[in-house]
N, C-alpha and C positions, 0 to 999 in steps of 0.2 A: 196262255194267251199271247205273251210276248214271243214265244217260240213259234207260234202259228203265224204271226205277222212277219217274222223274220223269214220263215219258210216261203210265205207268199211273195215276199220281196225278192227272194232268191229265184223263185220260179219265173217271176216277171222279168228279172234281169236276164235270165237264161233265154227267154223268148225274144227279148230285144236283141241280145247278142246273136241269136240264130238268124234273125232277119238281116241284121247288118252284115254278118259273115257271108250269108248266101248272096246278098246283093253285091258285096265287095268282090266276091269271087267272079261274078259275071260282069261287073262294072268296076274294074280296078281303079279307075280315075275318079270315081265318085267320092264325095266327102259326106260325113254323117255327124250330126249333133243331136243330142238328146235334150229335149225341152225340160226345164226345171219344173214347170207347172203345166197342168192340163186345162182344157177349156171347161169340160163338165163330165161327160161320160167316159172319157178315155182313161185307160190305165197308164198309158205312156204315149208320147209324141216323138217321132223320129223325124228330124228335118234332114232331107237328102238333097245334096247339091250335085248336079251333073251337067255335062256339056249339052248344048242344044240338040245335037244329033241323037242323043239317047234319052231325052226327057220322057218321051212316050213309053218306050220299052221299060225303062226303070220304074216308071210310075205304075205300069201294068203289073210288073213283077212284084213290086212292093205291096200293092193292093192284094194280089193273089196270096202272097206269103202271110200278110196280116189276117186275111180271112181264114186261111187254113189254121193258123194258130188260135184264132178266136174260137173257131168251131171245136178245136181240140182241147183248149185250156180254159176258155171263157174270158181271157184277157183281150181287151180292145186296144190295139196298138195302132195309132193313126200315123201313117206315113204322109209327110208333106214334101212334095218334090219341087225344087226351085232350080233355076239356072245357076251354074257354078259362079257366075259373075256376082251373084247375091251372097256368096259365102262370106260370112262376117270376119273370119280369121284370115289375115293376110300374112 
């Protein structure tokens, strides 16, 4: 049972890393934070911070990647996109 939970956590981590890596490749100036807690149905929440001129494209790409991984793995990873000005780490 413990091994199964660990395996699921590793798979979820791999999915989160895949989304972040793909987005970072296309949007190198974006910043990413993983939320410690989820709201309800999400398996993970990624907060994405980007410049105003790429908010729509990065949001679209993040949603697309999230949906692809959800259909493939069953994990619901919620991407929340904000302006880089809201990035809490300075």
